[in-house]
C-alpha positions in Angstrom: 29.9 26.7 15.7 26.5 27.5 14.4 26.1 31.2 12.8 22.9 33.0 12.8 21.3 35.2 10.4 21.5 35.3 6.5 18.8 35.9 4.4 15.3 34.7 4.9 14.2 35.8 8.3 15.7 38.5 9.8 13.4 40.5 12.3 11.1 40.3 15.0 9.0 43.2 13.5 6.8 41.2 11.5 3.9 43.0 12.5 4.7 45.2 9.3 3.6 42.9 6.4 3.1 42.9 2.7 1.2 40.3 1.2 1.4 38.9 -2.4 -1.9 37.1 -2.8 -4.1 37.8 -5.9 -8.2 38.1 -5.5 -9.6 34.9 -6.5 -11.1 34.7 -10.0 -15.0 34.9 -10.4 -17.0 32.2 -11.6 -20.6 32.2 -12.8 -21.7 30.0 -9.9 -20.8 32.6 -7.2 -23.7 34.6 -5.5 -23.6 38.3 -6.0 -22.5 38.7 -2.5 -19.8 36.1 -2.8 -18.4 38.1 -5.7 -18.7 41.2 -3.9 -16.7 39.8 -0.7 -13.9 38.6 -2.8 -12.6 42.2 -3.4 -12.7 43.2 0.1 -9.8 44.5 1.7 -9.0 42.2 4.5 -5.8 44.1 5.3 -7.8 47.0 6.2 -10.7 44.8 8.0 -7.9 43.2 10.2 -5.9 46.6 10.9 -2.8 45.2 9.2 -0.5 48.0 8.0 0.5 47.6 4.2 4.0 48.7 3.5 6.2 49.9 0.6 9.0 46.9 0.4 12.2 48.8 -0.1 14.0 45.9 1.9 14.0 42.8 -0.5 12.5 39.3 -0.5 12.7 38.7 3.3 10.5 36.3 4.8 9.4 38.4 7.4 8.0 40.8 5.1 6.2 38.3 3.3 8.7 38.0 0.3 8.0 38.8 -3.3 4.9 40.1 -4.9 3.8 37.5 -7.7 3.4 38.9 -11.2 0.0 39.1 -12.7 0.9 36.0 -14.7 1.2 33.9 -11.7 -1.4 35.4 -9.3 -3.9 34.6 -12.5 -2.7 31.1 -12.6 -2.8 30.5 -8.8 -6.5 31.8 -9.0 -7.4 29.7 -11.8 -5.9 26.7 -9.8 -8.2 27.5 -6.8 -11.3 26.8 -8.8 -10.7 23.2 -9.6 -9.8 20.2 -7.4 -7.1 17.9 -8.9 -5.2 14.7 -7.9 -2.5 15.9 -6.0 0.0 12.9 -6.8 -0.4 13.6 -10.5 -0.1 17.2 -10.0 3.2 16.8 -8.3 4.4 14.3 -10.7 3.3 16.5 -13.9 4.6 19.7 -12.4 7.9 18.2 -11.6 8.4 16.9 -15.1 7.6 20.2 -16.6 9.9 22.1 -14.3 12.9 19.5 -14.6 12.7 19.9 -18.4 12.6 23.8 -18.4 15.5 24.0 -15.7 17.5 21.0 -17.5 17.8 18.6 -14.6 16.7 15.0 -14.2 13.8 15.6 -11.8 12.0 18.3 -9.7 9.5 18.7 -6.8 7.6 21.6 -5.6 8.0 21.7 -2.1 7.0 24.3 0.8 9.9 26.5 0.7 13.5 26.0 0.5 13.8 25.1 4.3 11.2 22.1 3.3 13.7 21.4 0.5 16.3 20.8 3.1 14.5 18.5 5.1 13.0 16.7 2.4 16.3 16.4 0.5 18.1 15.2 3.6 15.3 12.6 4.1 15.8 11.5 0.6 19.6 10.9 1.0 18.6 8.8 4.3 16.1 6.7 2.8 16.7 6.1 -0.9 16.1 2.5 -1.8 14.7 1.9 1.5 11.2 3.2 1.4 10.1 1.5 4.5 12.6 3.4 6.6 10.8 6.6 6.0 8.7 6.2 9.2 11.9 6.1 11.3 12.7 9.5 10.7 13.8 11.7 12.9 14.0 9.4 16.0 14.9 5.9 15.2 17.6 6.4 12.8 20.4 4.2 14.5 20.1 1.7 11.8 20.6 4.6 9.0 23.3 6.5 7.7 23.0 9.8 9.4 26.1 11.9 9.2 26.2 15.0 7.2 29.7 16.8 6.5 29.4 20.5 6.4 32.3 23.1 6.2 32.4 25.0 9.6 32.1 28.3 8.0 28.8 27.0 6.5 26.9 26.4 9.7 23.8 28.6 9.6 20.6 28.9 11.1 18.7 27.2 8.5 20.6 23.9 8.8 18.0 23.2 11.5 15.8 21.9 8.9 18.6 19.2 8.1 18.7 18.2 11.7 15.1 17.6 11.5 15.9 14.5 9.9 17.9 13.1 12.9 21.3 13.8 11.6 24.7 14.6 13.3 26.8 17.2 11.6 30.5 16.6 11.1 32.2 19.7 10.5 35.4 20.4 8.4 37.6 23.2 7.4 40.3 21.7 5.1 40.1 19.8 2.1 42.2 17.3 3.8 39.9 17.0 6.6 36.9 16.7 4.4 38.6 13.9 2.2 39.3 12.0 5.8 36.0 12.8 7.3 34.0 9.8 5.5 32.8 7.2 7.2 30.2 4.3 6.9 27.7 6.5 8.3 28.3 9.4 5.8 25.0 10.1 4.3 25.3 13.7 2.7 27.8 16.6 2.2 25.8 19.7 2.6 26.9 23.0 0.9 25.6 26.8 1.7 25.7 28.4 -1.4 26.0 31.8 -0.2 28.4 31.5 2.6 30.9 34.3 2.6 33.7 32.0 4.0 35.1 28.5 3.7 37.9 26.9 2.2 36.5 24.3 0.1 34.9 25.5 -3.3 31.8 24.1 -5.0 33.9 22.1 -7.7 36.0 20.6 -4.9 32.8 19.8 -2.6 31.3 18.0 -5.5 34.4 15.9 -6.5 35.2 14.7 -3.1 31.7 13.7 -2.3 31.2 11.8 -5.6 34.6 9.8 -4.9 33.3 8.8 -1.9 29.9 7.8 -3.4 28.0 10.2 -1.4 25.4 12.8 -2.6 26.1 16.6 -2.1 23.3 19.0 -1.5 23.3 22.7 -2.5 21.2 25.1 -0.5 20.8 28.2 -2.8 17.7 29.5 -1.6 18.0 33.1 -2.6 20.6 32.9 -5.2 18.6 34.0 -8.6 19.4 36.0 -10.5 21.2 35.2 -12.5 18.4 32.9 -14.1 21.1 30.6 -15.1 21.8 29.6 -11.8 18.7 27.3 -11.7 20.6 24.9 -13.9 24.1 25.9 -13.1 24.5 23.9 -9.6 22.9 20.9 -11.0 25.1 21.0 -14.1 28.0 21.5 -11.8 27.3 17.9 -10.2 25.3 18.7 -7.0 22.8 16.0 -6.7 20.1 18.2 -4.8 19.6 21.7 -5.1 16.7 23.8 -3.3 15.5 27.2 -4.1 12.8 29.5 -2.4 9.8 30.1 -4.6 9.0 33.2 -3.3 12.0 34.9 -3.7 13.7 36.0 -7.2 11.7 33.5 -8.9 8.3 35.5 -7.9 6.4 32.5 -6.9 4.2 32.0 -4.1 5.9 32.6 -0.6 5.3 29.2 1.0 6.6 27.2 -2.0 9.9 26.3 -3.3 11.8 23.9 -5.6 14.0 20.8 -4.9 16.2 19.7 -7.9 18.4 17.0 -8.8 18.9 13.2 -9.3 15.9 11.5 -10.3 16.2 8.7 -7.4 16.7 11.2 -4.9 13.7 13.3 -5.8 11.4 10.3 -5.9 12.7 9.6 -2.3 12.0 13.0 -1.1 8.5 12.6 -2.3 8.0 9.7 0.0 8.9 11.9 2.8 6.4 14.8 1.6 2.9 15.3 2.2 0.4 13.9 2.1 2.0 10.6 3.1 1.5 9.9 6.8 4.0 9.3 9.3 7.0 11.2 7.7 9.0 14.1 8.8 7.5 16.1 5.9 3.8 15.6 6.6 3.3 19.1 7.9 4.9 20.6 4.8 1.9 20.6 2.9 2.1 22.1 -1.0 -1.4 22.9 -1.9 -2.7 22.8 -5.7 -2.4 26.7 -5.9 1.3 26.8 -4.7 2.2 23.9 -7.1 0.5 25.7 -10.1 2.2 29.2 -8.9 5.7 27.6 -8.9 5.1 26.4 -12.5 3.8 29.8 -13.7 6.7 31.3 -11.9 9.3 29.5 -13.5 7.6 30.3 -16.8 7.4 34.0 -15.9 11.2 33.7 -14.6 12.6 32.3 -17.8 10.7 35.0 -19.8 12.8 37.5 -18.1 16.7 38.3 -18.9 19.4 38.9 -16.4 20.2 42.4 -18.3 16.5 43.7 -18.4 16.2 43.0 -14.8 19.3 44.6 -13.8 18.7 47.7 -16.0 15.3 48.3 -14.4 16.4 48.1 -10.8 19.3 50.4 -11.7 16.9 52.9 -13.1 14.9 52.7 -9.7 18.2 53.3 -7.7 19.2 56.2 -9.8 16.1 57.8 -9.5 16.2 57.7 -5.8 19.6 58.6 -5.7 18.7 61.7 -8.0 16.1 63.1 -5.4 18.8 63.2 -2.8 21.6 64.8 -4.6 21.6 68.0 -2.6 21.7 66.7 0.8 24.7 67.8 2.5 27.6 65.2 2.6 25.4 62.5 1.3 27.0 60.1 -1.3 25.7 56.8 -2.9 26.7 53.8 -4.7 24.9 51.1 -6.3 26.2 47.5 -5.1 25.2 44.2 -6.7 26.1 41.2 -3.9 28.0 38.4 -5.4 25.7 35.7 -4.8 22.4 36.1 -2.6 20.3 38.7 -3.8 22.3 39.5 -6.6 20.6 42.6 -7.6 21.2 46.4 -7.6 20.9 47.8 -4.2 21.2 51.7 -3.5 23.9 52.3 -0.7 23.5 55.5 0.8 26.2 57.5 3.6 26.4 60.9 5.0 28.2 62.6 7.8 26.0 62.6 10.7 27.2 65.6 12.5 25.8 67.3 9.4 22.7 65.2 8.9 21.6 64.6 12.4 19.5 61.6 12.1 21.0 58.2 12.1 20.5 55.6 9.6 18.5 53.6 12.1 16.6 56.7 13.1 15.7 57.3 9.3 14.5 53.5 9.0 12.3 53.8 12.1 11.0 57.3 10.9 9.9 55.6 7.4 8.6 52.5 9.0 6.1 54.9 11.3 5.3 57.1 8.4 2.4 56.8 5.9 2.6 54.9 3.8 4.9 52.8 5.8 8.2 52.1 4.3 10.4 49.4 5.1 14.1 49.8 4.1 16.7 47.0 4.1 17.5 45.5 7.3 21.1 46.4 6.6 20.3 49.9 7.4 22.2 51.1 10.6 22.6 47.5 11.4 25.2 44.5 10.4 24.5 42.9 7.1 21.4 41.4 6.5 22.4 39.0 3.7 25.5 38.0 2.4 27.4 40.3 0.3 25.3 43.5 1.5 27.0 46.2 3.3 25.7 47.5 6.4 26.4 49.2 9.7 25.5 52.4 11.8 26.6 54.5 8.9 24.6 53.0 6.2 21.3 53.1 4.6 20.7 50.3 2.0 17.5 50.7 -0.2 16.2 47.1 -1.7 14.6 48.4 -4.9 13.6 45.2 -6.7 10.5 44.4 -4.6 9.2 48.2 -5.6 6.1 48.4 -7.4 5.4 50.9 -10.1 5.8 54.6 -8.8 7.0 53.2 -5.3 10.6 54.3 -6.1 9.3 57.9 -6.2 7.7 57.6 -3.1 10.7 56.3 -1.4 12.7 58.9 -2.9 10.4 61.7 -1.5 10.2 60.5 1.8 13.8 59.9 2.3 14.5 63.3 1.2 11.8 64.9 3.7 13.6 63.0 6.5 17.0 63.9 5.8 16.4 67.6 4.8 14.5 67.9 8.0 17.5 66.4 9.8 20.0 68.8 8.1 18.2 71.7 8.8 
């Protein structure tokens, strides 16, 4: 049974978008009028609402903002053509060395990584078969084993290759589910249930000679997760580029075995007649991911967590005299594993529901988006949620925005308590 909703795209309200693009760097060859146009505010020109992102790295909110060094690298890359194959190869080699794995490929987001990785497992050692996917797969292995509790909305990216899922629940079922058509074993890293551990998943798959894939899209920090799962034995691991790594939103990483990464590249753009032809990765995205990896590895888990806790505590301090209000700081165990501020109060005393508070902040100026768990079911694995809960995601706030969020929350809650 397929489950819906986890981490990367939770709402229909994408009209409120926060962009993460840097301005193109000027060069002497540009005319003065062109230089002036580069700094134009196209959000204003298009009538698009800019927001303060107190939610998190959700796709519907355009994910993260790239750090200044990453934006600068993207802008510099935009000024110079290169040979795409060479750029992908050199970038992959560099990233693999930095992330302690055999090979790496910059892909068009983690969903693209799922499709390309599955295609790799189906076609490795047989490049001529690449054009058969997804419709003419009867001559190929195309069964993917997955835990029933690991079915999720993003496994559609795997189905794009023409596979058939085989669902299991117990370790014995898993061990007995392999057939001559089994091509891959898939693991959803942030799943909140399932009887079979990562280590067991890898051991059984390898005992049967089948590669195993781990979707860890939103699962950094900690920084070490970028190599923990490949070192654990997963043959392929994918990460989103525009989440905790803070790269371009439309980029990601596929890491793992050298032969499988090479096979994934066969199905990747710009190769024709492949399932990945539309998953184009531009030179700016590739350079942006390399720069983001460098930036991310220069950070520390302790430093990031301390800063996010300070933001959460500053917001909570502004709300301490709201009647009945309590707060706690929660760090989810796997996905989006950073401090989040969780607020609750007696709605008979403060007469606005968390969902109403969220809507008021969204409609205000500046427009503020709270975490989608506010007033709803949990939006990400490990986060609380519900009708009695406000969740503030602090890690994508820009300098000074925590105080703006605190002030607006205080205004709305004080008025509701009056």
